[in-house]
KOLTIRO-745284 format. One line per field, with one value per residue (C-alpha): residue number from 1; z negated, x negated, y negated. Coordinates in Angstrom, 2 decimals, m for minus. Example, Ala and Ser with C-alpha at 12.3 -4.5 7.8 and 13.67 -1.06 7.14 Angstrom:
<rs>
pos: 1,2
up: m7.80,m7.14
east: m12.30,m13.67
north: 4.50,1.06
</rs>
This chain:
<rs>
pos: 1,2,3,4,5,6,7,8,9,10,11,12,13,14,15,16,17,18,19,20,21,22,23,24,25,26,27,28,29,30,31,32,33,34,35,36,37,38,39,40,41,42,43,44,45,46,47,48,49,50,51,52,53,54,55,56,57,58,59,60,61,62,63,64,65,66,67,68,69,70,71,72,73,74,75,76,77,78,79,80,81,82,83,84,85,86,87,88,89,90,91,92,93,94,95,96,97,98,99,100,101,102,103,104,105,106,107,108,109,110,111,112,113,114,115,116,117,118,119,120,121,122,123,124,125,126,127,128,129,130,131,132,133,134,135,136,137,138,139,140,141,142,143,144,145,146,147,148,149,150,151,152,153,154,155,156,157,158,159,160,161,162,163,164,165,166,167,168,169,170,171,172,173,174,175,176,177,178,179,180,181,182,183,184,185,186,187,188,189,190,191,192,193,194,195,196,197,198,199,200,201,202,203,204,205,206,207,208,209,210,211,212,213,214,215,216,217,218,219,220,221,222,223,224,225,226,227,228,229,230,231,232,233,234,235,236,237,238,239,240,241,242,243,244,245,246,247,248,249,250,251,252,253,254,255,256,257,258,259,260,261,262,263,264,265,266,267,268,269,270,271,272,273,274,275,276,277,278,279,280,281,282,283,284,285,286,287,288,289,290,291,292,293,294,295,296,297,298,299,300,301,302,303,304,305,306,307,308,309,310,311,312,313,314,315,316,317,318,319,320,321,322,323,324,325,326,327,328,329,330,331,332,333,334,335,336,337,338,339,340,341,342,343,344,345,346,347,348,349,350,351,352,353,354,355,356,357,358,359,360,361,362,363,364,365,366,367,368,369,370,371,372,373,374,375,376,377,378,379,380,381,382,383,384,385,386,387,388,389,390,391,392,393,394,395,396,397,398,399,400,401,402,403,404,405,406,407,408,409,410,411,412,413,414,415,416,417,418,419,420,421,422,423,424,425,426,427,428,429,430,431,432
up: m16.81,m18.92,m18.16,m15.76,m17.66,m15.14,m15.14,m16.98,m15.02,m13.42,m15.55,m18.84,m18.14,m18.01,m21.59,m23.02,m21.53,m22.89,m26.24,m26.08,m24.84,m27.58,m30.18,m28.29,m28.64,m32.20,m33.16,m31.02,m32.17,m28.83,m29.73,m30.62,m27.47,m25.21,m26.44,m26.07,m23.32,m20.82,m20.83,m24.98,m24.95,m22.13,m24.60,m27.71,m26.00,m24.51,m28.10,m29.34,m26.33,m27.07,m30.61,m29.55,m26.80,m29.08,m31.42,m28.44,m27.69,m23.73,m22.21,m20.02,m17.65,m16.85,m14.00,m16.46,m19.14,m17.03,m15.86,m19.39,m20.12,m17.02,m17.78,m21.34,m19.87,m17.69,m20.36,m22.48,m19.62,m17.07,m16.06,m16.87,m14.30,m11.78,m11.33,m8.86,m6.72,m7.16,m6.28,m3.06,m0.31,2.01,m0.54,0.28,m2.42,m5.49,m6.52,m10.01,m10.04,m13.93,m15.55,m13.49,m9.88,m8.26,m4.32,m2.45,0.96,3.42,6.99,6.57,5.56,1.90,0.26,m3.12,m5.38,m8.09,m10.20,m13.43,m16.71,m20.02,m20.87,m20.92,m23.72,m21.90,m18.77,m20.74,m22.48,m19.08,m18.01,m21.14,m20.40,m17.12,m18.00,m21.05,m19.02,m17.55,m20.28,m19.61,m21.43,m20.56,m23.38,m23.70,m23.88,m20.52,m18.73,m15.34,m15.00,m11.95,m12.53,m10.82,m11.21,m11.65,m7.50,m6.75,m6.17,m6.92,m9.66,m10.43,m13.39,m14.25,m17.57,m19.30,m19.60,m16.07,m14.60,m15.84,m15.55,m17.17,m16.70,m12.65,m11.73,m8.23,m7.09,m3.85,m3.16,m2.37,m1.61,m2.42,1.15,2.68,5.93,8.70,11.81,13.28,11.53,12.93,16.52,15.97,14.62,17.71,15.51,18.02,20.80,20.79,22.74,20.39,17.54,19.26,19.41,15.53,14.90,16.87,14.97,11.40,12.52,13.90,10.68,12.09,9.66,9.66,8.70,8.23,8.17,7.88,5.77,2.70,3.43,6.58,5.90,5.47,2.60,4.30,7.28,5.28,3.75,7.67,8.78,5.87,6.47,9.29,6.78,6.67,3.58,3.35,2.50,m1.04,m0.94,m3.54,m3.68,m5.24,m6.31,m8.51,m9.17,m7.90,m5.02,m2.49,m1.99,m0.21,0.81,0.60,m2.06,m3.33,m4.13,m6.94,m7.97,m9.31,m11.03,m12.28,m16.01,m17.17,m20.03,m23.72,m26.27,m27.02,m23.39,m23.05,m21.44,m17.85,m15.01,m11.68,m8.42,m7.50,m10.59,m9.38,m5.82,m7.25,m9.53,m6.72,m4.69,m7.60,m6.94,m3.95,m1.70,1.75,2.14,0.09,0.42,m1.27,m1.16,m0.41,m0.54,m2.23,m3.71,m4.34,m3.82,m0.20,m0.27,m1.90,0.24,3.53,2.12,1.33,4.94,5.94,4.34,4.87,3.68,7.10,7.73,5.15,4.88,3.50,3.81,3.94,3.95,7.16,10.14,13.01,13.72,13.70,10.31,8.74,9.58,8.19,4.74,4.62,5.41,2.27,0.04,0.51,m0.07,m3.44,m4.49,m3.65,m2.96,m1.90,1.12,4.64,6.73,9.49,7.33,5.86,9.49,10.67,7.82,8.90,12.51,11.54,9.09,10.39,13.84,14.12,13.10,13.21,12.61,11.30,11.53,10.07,12.97,12.36,12.78,9.88,11.90,11.39,14.55,15.04,17.05,17.85,17.57,18.22,18.20,16.88,19.43,18.00,17.78,20.22,18.51,15.32,16.26,15.58,18.66,19.19,22.09,21.99,22.92,22.64,21.74,21.43,23.84,22.53,25.25,23.37,20.95,21.73,20.29,17.60,16.58,17.69,18.80,22.41,23.68,24.85,23.81,26.05,26.84,27.70,30.37,27.90,26.99,23.43,23.19,20.36,22.68,22.67,19.03,19.50,22.44,20.05,17.47,19.84,20.53,24.23,25.23,28.59,30.50,31.55,28.37,28.41,31.94,32.09,31.93,29.61,27.52,26.55
east: 57.57,54.17,52.47,49.59,46.18,43.83,40.21,38.07,37.23,33.87,32.62,34.25,32.58,29.18,29.38,31.53,28.73,26.19,27.72,28.60,25.14,23.00,25.24,24.90,20.96,21.09,23.01,20.82,17.64,16.14,12.44,14.52,16.79,13.75,12.76,16.10,18.44,19.92,23.54,23.05,22.53,24.98,27.92,26.36,26.33,29.90,31.13,29.70,30.68,34.38,34.54,32.69,35.07,38.04,36.37,36.34,39.18,39.02,39.79,37.47,38.68,36.78,34.77,33.21,32.71,30.81,28.54,27.77,26.91,24.51,22.64,22.09,20.77,18.53,17.12,16.49,15.15,14.34,13.31,16.49,18.06,15.34,16.87,19.60,16.87,14.22,17.12,17.59,15.35,15.88,14.01,10.14,9.03,10.61,9.60,10.68,10.07,11.00,13.83,16.52,15.33,14.63,14.18,13.61,12.12,13.98,12.90,10.21,12.55,13.11,16.34,17.56,19.70,22.14,19.91,18.80,17.17,18.53,15.77,11.84,11.66,13.64,11.71,8.33,9.71,9.93,6.57,4.94,6.74,5.32,1.84,1.58,2.97,m0.55,m2.80,m2.82,m1.86,m0.60,m0.64,m1.98,m5.80,m5.06,m2.33,m2.77,m2.40,m2.06,m0.33,1.85,5.00,5.50,6.35,2.85,4.33,2.10,2.91,1.56,2.43,1.27,2.40,2.21,m0.14,m1.18,2.44,3.80,7.52,7.76,6.52,6.41,6.33,5.92,6.36,5.18,7.39,5.99,9.03,9.96,9.84,6.63,6.26,4.68,3.03,6.37,8.03,5.59,6.13,9.77,9.25,6.97,4.27,2.08,1.94,1.40,m1.84,m3.16,m2.27,m4.03,m6.95,m6.91,m6.41,m9.19,m11.32,m10.44,m10.99,m14.13,m15.18,m15.53,m15.60,m12.44,m11.80,m8.02,m7.58,m4.53,m2.82,m0.97,2.06,1.12,1.19,m2.58,m1.85,0.75,m1.27,m4.06,m1.71,m0.74,m4.62,m5.53,m2.98,m5.19,m8.22,m8.48,m7.33,m10.80,m12.28,m12.89,m11.46,m12.24,m10.46,m11.06,m8.51,m7.71,m4.50,m3.84,m0.90,m2.28,m0.49,m2.51,m1.07,m4.44,m4.92,m8.43,m8.08,m9.76,m8.39,m10.31,m8.93,m10.81,m10.18,m9.54,m11.40,m10.16,m8.83,m12.61,m13.49,m15.41,m15.20,m14.09,m14.98,m15.18,m14.60,m18.47,m19.09,m16.70,m18.18,m21.47,m20.14,m17.87,m21.32,m22.31,m19.39,m20.03,m17.34,m16.68,m14.63,m14.60,m11.38,m11.75,m8.02,m9.20,m12.71,m12.60,m16.10,m19.72,m18.71,m18.59,m22.64,m22.31,m19.23,m21.74,m24.66,m22.56,m21.10,m24.72,m25.99,m24.02,m20.47,m19.20,m15.24,m14.76,m11.51,m10.84,m9.01,m9.80,m7.93,m8.51,m6.28,m8.78,m11.27,m13.75,m12.90,m13.03,m16.96,m17.28,m15.52,m17.50,m20.66,m19.59,m18.85,m21.96,m24.10,m22.00,m23.32,m26.91,m28.60,m31.76,m30.56,m31.04,m28.22,m29.45,m29.91,m26.42,m25.21,m27.27,m25.84,m22.23,m23.04,m24.46,m21.59,m18.46,m17.17,m13.63,m11.65,m8.11,m5.93,m2.35,m0.46,3.17,5.19,7.37,10.20,9.27,7.94,4.52,2.41,m1.15,m2.63,m5.55,m8.13,m11.70,m15.11,m18.01,m20.59,m23.85,m25.81,m26.70,m29.81,m28.00,m24.43,m22.22,m20.75,m17.34,m14.66,m11.03,m9.71,m6.06,m4.29,m0.87,m0.07,2.60,4.74,7.55,10.45,14.09,16.96,17.31,13.78,12.80,9.18,8.58,5.42,3.53,0.52,m2.15,m5.10,m8.06,m9.75,m12.74,m13.62,m14.95,m18.63,m17.49,m15.67,m19.12,m18.45,m15.03,m15.70,m18.45,m15.84,m13.58,m11.31,m11.01,m8.93,m7.65,m9.73,m5.89,m5.50,m7.92,m6.92,m6.01,m2.42,0.51,0.92,4.41
north: m17.90,m18.51,m21.49,m21.12,m21.88,m23.64,m22.79,m25.21,m28.30,m28.43,m31.13,m29.82,m26.32,m27.73,m29.36,m26.54,m24.09,m25.71,m25.89,m22.28,m21.36,m23.27,m21.42,m18.05,m18.78,m19.73,m16.63,m14.35,m12.74,m13.06,m11.52,m8.51,m8.59,m8.78,m5.10,m4.13,m2.22,m4.55,m3.20,m3.24,m6.86,m7.59,m6.04,m7.68,m11.14,m10.46,m9.69,m12.83,m14.98,m13.89,m15.02,m18.36,m19.22,m18.66,m21.33,m23.70,m26.07,m25.44,m22.14,m20.20,m17.67,m14.30,m15.73,m18.19,m16.29,m13.75,m16.73,m17.82,m13.97,m13.78,m17.21,m15.82,m12.83,m14.71,m16.60,m13.59,m11.21,m13.71,m17.25,m18.80,m21.13,m20.11,m16.32,m17.03,m18.53,m15.75,m13.12,m15.19,m13.56,m16.63,m18.80,m19.29,m21.82,m23.03,m26.57,m27.94,m31.67,m31.98,m30.58,m32.38,m31.71,m28.51,m27.96,m24.73,m24.29,m21.92,m21.46,m24.06,m26.96,m28.48,m28.85,m29.96,m27.56,m27.80,m25.94,m27.84,m27.07,m28.51,m30.86,m30.79,m28.32,m25.82,m25.88,m25.91,m22.67,m21.05,m22.40,m20.73,m17.38,m17.23,m18.04,m15.87,m12.71,m12.97,m14.11,m17.85,m20.85,m24.58,m27.21,m30.76,m29.50,m27.35,m29.07,m27.19,m23.47,m20.94,m17.51,m14.89,m13.46,m9.69,m9.59,m11.40,m14.74,m17.49,m20.08,m23.47,m25.56,m29.00,m30.77,m34.43,m36.38,m35.13,m35.25,m38.45,m37.69,m34.37,m30.72,m29.63,m26.01,m24.67,m21.26,m19.81,m16.67,m13.45,m11.74,m7.95,m7.19,m7.94,m9.14,m6.62,m6.72,m6.31,m8.91,m11.35,m10.09,m10.57,m13.94,m14.86,m15.79,m13.86,m11.78,m8.01,m8.54,m10.99,m8.54,m5.63,m7.82,m8.44,m5.04,m3.91,m6.43,m5.37,m1.59,m2.34,m3.79,m7.39,m10.31,m12.37,m15.81,m17.04,m20.73,m22.49,m25.34,m25.21,m23.04,m21.80,m18.32,m17.24,m14.91,m13.05,m12.68,m11.54,m8.73,m7.58,m7.86,m5.48,m2.79,m1.85,m0.95,2.93,4.68,6.38,2.96,1.33,m2.27,m4.66,m7.99,m11.09,m13.91,m16.92,m15.25,m11.95,m11.55,m9.60,m6.41,m4.03,m0.35,1.64,3.98,2.86,m0.89,m2.68,m6.08,m8.41,m11.75,m15.10,m16.09,m19.41,m20.75,m20.24,m22.86,m23.54,m24.31,m20.97,m17.50,m18.75,m16.27,m17.89,m16.06,m16.67,m14.35,m11.79,m11.93,m10.99,m8.39,m6.79,m6.13,m3.66,m2.01,0.01,m1.87,m0.95,m3.95,m7.26,m9.45,m12.70,m14.28,m17.77,m19.06,m22.81,m23.05,m21.97,m18.59,m18.92,m18.36,m15.15,m14.09,m15.21,m13.30,m9.83,m10.23,m10.51,m7.56,m4.81,m5.38,m6.08,m6.02,m8.53,m10.62,m14.28,m17.00,m20.89,m24.24,m25.92,m27.60,m26.18,m23.43,m26.30,m27.92,m24.22,m23.88,m27.24,m26.64,m23.66,m25.24,m27.94,m25.20,m23.53,m26.75,m27.33,m24.19,m24.61,m27.91,m26.55,m24.75,m26.69,m27.76,m25.59,m22.49,m22.93,m22.70,m19.90,m17.71,m18.69,m18.19,m14.65,m13.81,m14.70,m12.96,m14.49,m17.44,m16.97,m20.25,m20.21,m23.19,m24.11,m25.98,m29.14,m26.78,m24.60,m21.78,m20.26,m19.26,m17.96,m21.10,m20.03,m16.81,m17.90,m15.92,m17.18,m16.94,m18.03,m21.11,m24.16,m26.24,m27.15,m26.36,m23.19,m22.23,m20.80,m20.16,m19.67,m16.11,m16.92,m20.26,m21.71,m24.50,m26.61,m28.02,m30.28,m30.21,m29.60,m31.79,m29.35,m29.60,m26.45,m26.38,m25.12,m23.53,m20.58,m18.36,m18.29,m16.30,m18.59,m16.23,m15.54,m11.80,m11.85,m10.92,m8.66,m6.35,m4.07,m3.50,m2.75,m0.25,1.46,1.99,3.75,0.76,0.01,m3.33,m3.61,m6.28,m7.75,m8.80,m11.55,m12.62,m16.42,m17.46,m17.46,m14.59,m15.22
</rs>
């Protein structure tokens, strides 16, 4: 009987794979291959690989050869070692902490993966491929960059000298299968009554501010809210890195531009907001308000562009208004504090607070109405809240969605728009 050739040992395979991989890359014309058909490239890579394997002392079985072929294809057409993670629908975030350590977030929890890059040069090549695809750059003169992948996933890269231990890359996944309102209900992120109220707010053209921390799901929820906008309306979206995916037919997407290598030519969100007002929009959606464009956004909301949607980083609805006030002050130091607050009270109708809980789940923890001013204070009232009751031994957060018993003042605006909500929806007590 012929001797059985065992598959190459794991430690040997890593070194042999690296050697063969390097030789393959050297022999292949990568620039030409990127323009070729994927199957043609696979055949060419497979033929070269056969010749190279024969020249190595260690054997490789069919499965291991397929692995090397696939990894070379990922290098040519994709993002190298990150491709398997990008293909995994359960991964929400990919966090590359230097070339040796790659973490992912699944269901709100972080875990270390066995994925590694060869070295800093390999990682920098992948980063360059991502940012150059959207016309951006990253180098020592511009060591931070925001970009996006083809599926809308948000990307941030930071390199030395700012990142001391080597290049770092963060990818906020925006999956192929976008979450829908039904998904949010199934995930217990909110209740049908809360969703029905927010659907009415969008259809009645109320201005909605979605507040939440990093990774809370603000953009995902903004996408769900935007699905209630009529197809007959003209929508202009404004973002730092375009990631909103609207289903409507009449959508104009605007994206900021960083400065060129000479430090010139930057286009900021404020300029895009001002320009959007000249484009006859029915709705303006700002992916995230984070600076002096806040003033122009508020003025747009107050001058006929109602029904606008935006998000902001904040831990509570009250904090969201405080941050908005600070941003407006950044844009114009001459506006009195009281005038800024009046602008906010007149422009924003509803603040929706989205939180990521300690068990990784995302929930709408508050829907609050802006009711006006009392003296120098912007007043608001909660309509629905999430009341936390404790945590199970397995870490699951326990809680109930509760109606506060307050019927919102904007109910009249909903009624005028043909949206009639049952009074029982607002009765005090647990909703779920």
